[in-house]
C-alpha positions as CSV (number, residue, x, y, z in Angstrom):
1,M,-49.0,9.5,-6.4
2,D,-50.8,8.6,-3.2
3,G,-49.3,8.0,0.2
4,G,-49.0,4.3,-0.2
5,W,-46.8,4.5,-3.3
6,A,-44.7,7.2,-1.7
7,L,-44.1,4.9,1.3
8,V,-43.1,2.0,-1.0
9,L,-40.8,4.3,-3.0
10,S,-39.1,5.6,0.1
11,A,-38.6,2.1,1.4
12,V,-37.0,1.0,-1.9
13,V,-34.7,4.1,-1.9
14,T,-33.7,3.4,1.7
15,A,-33.0,-0.3,0.9
16,V,-30.9,0.5,-2.2
17,G,-29.0,3.1,-0.2
18,G,-28.3,0.6,2.6
19,I,-27.0,-2.0,0.1
20,L,-24.7,0.6,-1.5
21,V,-23.3,1.6,1.9
22,A,-22.7,-2.1,2.7
23,I,-20.9,-2.7,-0.6
24,I,-18.7,0.5,-0.2
25,S,-17.8,-0.4,3.3
26,Q,-16.7,-3.9,2.2
27,F,-14.5,-2.4,-0.5
28,R,-12.9,0.0,2.1
29,K,-12.2,-3.0,4.4
30,E,-10.5,-4.9,1.6
31,N,-8.6,-1.8,0.6
32,R,-7.3,-1.4,4.2
33,E,-6.2,-5.1,4.3
34,D,-4.5,-4.8,0.9
35,H,-2.8,-1.6,2.0
36,A,-1.5,-3.4,5.1
37,V,-0.1,-6.2,3.0
38,V,1.6,-3.9,0.5
39,S,3.0,-1.7,3.3
40,G,4.5,-4.8,5.0
41,M,6.1,-5.9,1.7
42,L,7.5,-2.4,1.1
43,Q,9.0,-2.4,4.6
44,H,10.6,-5.8,3.9
45,I,12.0,-4.6,0.6
46,Y,13.3,-1.4,2.2
47,K,15.1,-3.4,4.9
48,S,16.6,-5.7,2.3
49,V,17.7,-2.9,0.0
50,K,19.1,-1.0,3.0
51,G,21.3,-4.0,3.8
52,V,22.5,-4.2,0.2
53,E,23.3,-0.5,0.2
54,T,25.5,-0.9,3.2
55,K,27.3,-3.8,1.5
56,V,27.7,-1.8,-1.7
57,D,29.1,1.2,0.3
58,K,31.7,-1.1,2.0
59,V,32.7,-2.6,-1.4
60,E,32.9,0.9,-2.9
61,H,35.1,2.1,0.0
62,K,37.4,-0.9,-0.4
63,L,37.6,-0.4,-4.2
64,N,38.4,3.3,-3.8
65,G,41.2,2.4,-1.4
66,H,42.5,-0.2,-3.7
67,I,42.5,2.2,-6.7
68,K,44.3,4.8,-4.6
69,E,47.0,2.3,-3.8
70,H,47.5,1.7,-7.5
71,T,47.7,5.4,-8.3
72,R,50.4,6.0,-5.7
73,D,52.8,3.7,-7.5
């Protein structure tokens, strides 16, 4: 292999490497955006469930009090 072909081969390897880096960085950007969306959804679900748990705890407390009243009689 002479110097000319070595130069062409190194240019091709560099170009392919650059394209691969660009593709990988694009996937990482999309992954970050998707992660942000999912994280926001999970926070919304957590807040919703947290409110439901509070309501369930209140109902449970009332129900326990009601059952205790029946067992006293």
